[in-house]
C-alpha positions as CSV (number, residue, x, y, z in Angstrom):
1,M,-3.0,59.3,13.8
2,K,-2.2,55.8,14.7
3,N,-5.1,53.4,14.1
4,V,-5.7,50.1,15.7
5,G,-5.7,47.3,13.0
6,T,-8.8,45.5,11.8
7,D,-10.6,43.9,14.7
8,P,-10.4,40.1,14.1
9,A,-14.0,39.9,15.4
10,T,-15.1,41.8,12.3
11,V,-13.6,39.3,9.9
12,P,-16.1,36.5,9.3
13,A,-14.9,33.0,10.0
14,G,-14.3,30.3,7.4
15,H,-13.0,30.4,3.8
16,D,-16.1,32.1,2.5
17,G,-15.9,34.8,5.1
18,R,-12.2,35.5,4.5
19,T,-12.8,35.7,0.7
20,R,-15.7,38.2,1.2
21,H,-13.5,40.2,3.5
22,G,-10.8,40.3,0.8
23,V,-13.4,41.4,-1.8
24,A,-14.5,44.1,0.6
25,R,-11.0,45.3,1.2
26,L,-10.4,45.8,-2.5
27,L,-13.6,47.8,-2.8
28,L,-12.3,49.8,0.1
29,E,-8.8,50.4,-1.2
30,Q,-9.5,50.7,-4.9
31,G,-13.2,51.5,-5.3
32,P,-15.0,52.4,-7.3
33,I,-13.9,49.2,-9.1
34,T,-15.4,46.6,-11.4
35,A,-16.2,43.1,-10.3
36,A,-13.9,41.8,-13.2
37,S,-11.0,43.7,-11.8
38,V,-11.6,42.4,-8.3
39,A,-11.7,38.8,-9.7
40,E,-8.5,39.3,-11.6
41,Q,-6.6,40.6,-8.6
42,L,-7.9,38.0,-6.2
43,G,-7.5,35.1,-8.7
44,L,-11.2,34.2,-8.4
45,S,-13.9,33.6,-11.0
46,P,-16.1,36.6,-12.0
47,A,-19.1,34.6,-10.8
48,A,-17.7,34.0,-7.4
49,V,-16.8,37.7,-7.0
50,R,-20.3,38.8,-8.1
51,R,-21.8,36.5,-5.5
52,H,-19.8,38.1,-2.8
53,I,-20.4,41.6,-4.1
54,D,-24.2,40.9,-4.3
55,A,-24.1,39.8,-0.7
56,L,-22.3,43.0,0.3
57,V,-24.9,45.0,-1.6
58,A,-27.7,43.1,0.0
59,D,-26.3,43.8,3.5
60,G,-26.0,47.5,2.7
61,E,-22.2,47.3,2.8
62,A,-21.6,48.1,-0.9
63,V,-23.2,50.0,-3.7
64,G,-22.9,49.8,-7.5
65,R,-23.0,52.5,-10.1
66,E,-22.7,52.6,-13.8
67,A,-19.2,53.2,-15.1
68,P,-18.7,56.4,-17.1
69,S,-18.9,55.9,-20.8
70,R,-15.7,56.2,-22.8
71,G,-16.6,56.5,-26.5
72,R,-19.3,54.3,-28.1
73,R,-20.5,51.5,-25.9
74,G,-20.8,48.1,-27.4
75,R,-23.5,45.5,-26.9
76,G,-24.1,43.9,-23.5
77,R,-24.6,45.1,-20.0
78,P,-22.8,48.3,-19.1
79,A,-19.9,47.8,-16.7
80,K,-20.7,48.6,-13.1
81,L,-18.3,50.1,-10.5
82,F,-18.6,49.1,-6.8
83,L,-17.5,50.7,-3.6
84,L,-18.2,50.3,0.1
85,T,-20.8,52.3,1.9
86,E,-20.2,53.8,5.3
87,Q,-21.7,50.6,6.8
88,G,-19.2,48.6,4.8
89,R,-16.2,50.7,5.9
90,A,-17.3,50.0,9.5
91,R,-16.1,46.3,9.2
92,F,-12.6,47.7,9.0
93,G,-12.8,49.3,12.3
94,H,-14.2,52.5,13.8
95,A,-13.3,51.6,17.4
96,Y,-14.1,53.9,20.2
97,D,-15.9,56.4,18.1
98,D,-18.6,57.1,20.7
99,L,-15.9,57.6,23.4
100,A,-13.9,59.9,21.2
101,V,-16.9,62.0,20.2
102,A,-17.9,62.3,23.9
103,A,-14.4,63.3,24.9
104,L,-14.1,66.0,22.3
105,R,-17.5,67.3,23.1
106,F,-16.4,67.7,26.7
107,L,-13.2,69.3,25.6
108,A,-15.1,71.8,23.5
109,E,-17.4,72.6,26.4
110,Q,-14.5,73.2,28.7
111,G,-12.1,75.0,26.3
112,G,-14.0,75.9,23.2
113,E,-13.0,75.4,19.6
114,E,-9.3,76.4,20.3
115,A,-9.0,73.5,22.7
116,V,-10.3,71.0,20.1
117,R,-7.9,72.5,17.5
118,A,-5.0,72.2,19.9
119,F,-5.8,68.6,20.4
120,A,-6.1,68.0,16.7
121,E,-2.7,69.6,16.1
122,R,-1.1,67.5,18.8
123,R,-2.6,64.4,17.3
124,V,-0.9,64.9,13.9
125,A,2.4,66.2,15.4
126,A,3.6,62.7,16.1
127,F,2.8,61.6,12.6
128,V,4.7,64.5,11.1
129,A,7.7,63.9,13.3
130,Q,7.8,60.2,12.5
131,H,7.6,60.5,8.7
132,R,9.1,63.9,7.9
133,D,12.6,62.6,6.9
134,A,11.3,59.8,4.7
135,I,8.9,62.2,2.8
136,A,11.2,65.3,2.7
137,G,14.0,63.1,1.4
138,Q,12.2,62.5,-1.9
139,T,13.1,64.8,-4.8
140,G,9.8,65.2,-6.8
141,S,6.2,65.8,-6.2
142,A,5.2,62.3,-7.3
143,D,7.8,60.6,-5.0
144,R,6.8,62.7,-2.1
145,A,3.1,61.9,-2.6
146,K,3.9,58.2,-2.8
147,A,6.0,58.4,0.3
148,L,3.1,60.1,2.1
149,A,0.7,57.5,0.9
150,T,3.0,54.8,2.2
151,A,3.2,56.5,5.6
152,L,-0.6,56.9,5.8
153,T,-1.2,53.2,4.8
154,R,1.1,52.2,7.7
155,E,-1.1,54.2,10.0
156,G,-4.3,52.4,8.8
157,Y,-5.5,54.9,6.1
158,A,-5.3,52.6,3.0
159,A,-3.8,55.4,1.0
160,S,-2.6,55.6,-2.6
161,A,-1.2,58.3,-4.9
162,R,-1.3,58.8,-8.7
163,H,-0.5,61.4,-11.2
164,V,-3.5,63.5,-12.4
165,G,-3.3,66.5,-14.7
166,A,-0.9,69.1,-13.3
167,G,-0.2,67.3,-10.0
168,E,-0.6,64.3,-7.9
169,Q,-3.8,63.0,-6.3
170,L,-3.6,61.5,-2.8
171,C,-6.5,59.2,-1.9
172,Q,-7.2,57.9,1.6
173,H,-9.7,55.0,1.1
174,L,-10.2,54.5,4.8
175,C,-10.5,57.1,7.6
176,P,-10.4,55.6,11.0
177,V,-11.8,58.8,12.5
178,A,-14.4,59.7,9.9
179,H,-17.3,59.5,12.4
180,V,-15.5,61.8,14.8
181,A,-14.3,64.2,12.0
182,A,-17.9,64.6,10.8
183,E,-18.6,66.5,14.0
184,F,-15.2,68.0,14.5
185,P,-13.8,69.1,11.1
186,Q,-10.7,70.4,12.9
187,L,-9.3,66.9,12.6
188,C,-9.4,67.1,8.8
189,E,-8.2,70.7,8.7
190,T,-5.1,70.0,10.8
191,E,-4.4,66.8,8.8
192,T,-4.5,68.9,5.6
193,A,-2.1,71.4,7.1
194,A,0.2,68.5,8.1
195,F,0.3,67.3,4.5
196,A,1.3,70.7,3.3
197,D,4.0,70.8,6.0
198,L,5.4,67.4,5.1
199,L,5.3,67.9,1.3
200,G,6.7,71.5,1.4
201,T,3.9,72.9,-0.8
202,H,0.3,74.0,-0.5
203,V,-2.3,71.3,-1.0
204,Q,-6.0,71.3,-1.7
205,R,-8.4,68.9,0.0
206,L,-11.1,68.0,-2.6
207,A,-13.2,65.5,-0.8
208,T,-13.4,63.8,2.6
209,I,-15.1,60.6,3.9
210,A,-16.3,62.7,6.9
211,R,-18.4,64.8,4.5
212,G,-19.9,61.8,2.8
213,D,-17.5,61.3,-0.1
214,A,-16.3,57.9,-1.2
215,V,-12.6,58.7,-0.4
216,C,-10.5,61.5,1.1
217,T,-8.9,63.2,-1.9
218,T,-6.1,65.7,-1.8
219,H,-4.6,67.5,-4.8
220,I,-0.8,68.1,-4.6
221,P,0.5,70.5,-7.3
222,N,3.7,69.7,-9.2
223,T,5.9,72.4,-7.7
224,P,9.3,72.5,-6.2
225,P,9.1,71.9,-2.4
226,L,9.3,75.0,-0.2
227,K,12.1,75.1,2.3
228,V,10.8,74.7,5.8
229,G,12.3,75.2,9.2
230,R,15.5,77.2,9.7
231,D,16.3,77.2,6.0
232,A,13.1,79.1,5.4
233,D,14.3,81.9,7.7
234,T,17.1,82.8,5.2
235,R,14.6,83.4,2.3
236,T,12.7,86.5,1.5
237,S,8.9,86.6,1.1
238,D,9.1,86.4,-2.6
239,G,11.2,83.2,-2.5
240,G,14.6,84.9,-3.4
241,E,17.7,85.0,-1.3
242,P,18.1,87.9,1.1
243,A,20.0,90.9,0.1
């Protein structure tokens, strides 16, 4: 799951270019987000941020939508939320997409769907092995979700986790393999299974960038972690101890 970092060639030169890249990164990692929030976090004036956002929108790299209403709305223009488009995400790197798609197509032709799935499972196996101890060592659903988000961010997925309703919501704001996964959903399926393995509980994938959603979203219920590995062999199917 390791992703090559942002290609320096995709970062515009000069102060203005660096600032716009910073605005775009916040839209990536926290979008949908208001221009006022971006300005506050970057220490810029709202007017300066709006200028950069307007440029991103004009270039097709960002879109705006009206913020949902909470109670009665006062006077003035309604707040707008902004997020990156697929074109905007591309500035953060989708290297070797064409080569990867071509390779997986060849693999599918030679070995069928099972060969693609085996490749996808091997791809996530290294991630699971590398981060299992750090995630499994957490005691609660929230801490495990945050540890997983941290691990994913280190791998280039710009992930975050927050409490929502009766569980935790894991968001991946960047998917380095979104273009490939759009044609080969086995990549998303095996990744979801890996999350369940690492967290010790079932999870539900609610949205994916590969399907055209703004972020990859996974619901993690607030349940005690299931025992995995050799410990699981000593438990009965109903979760109790063996007779």
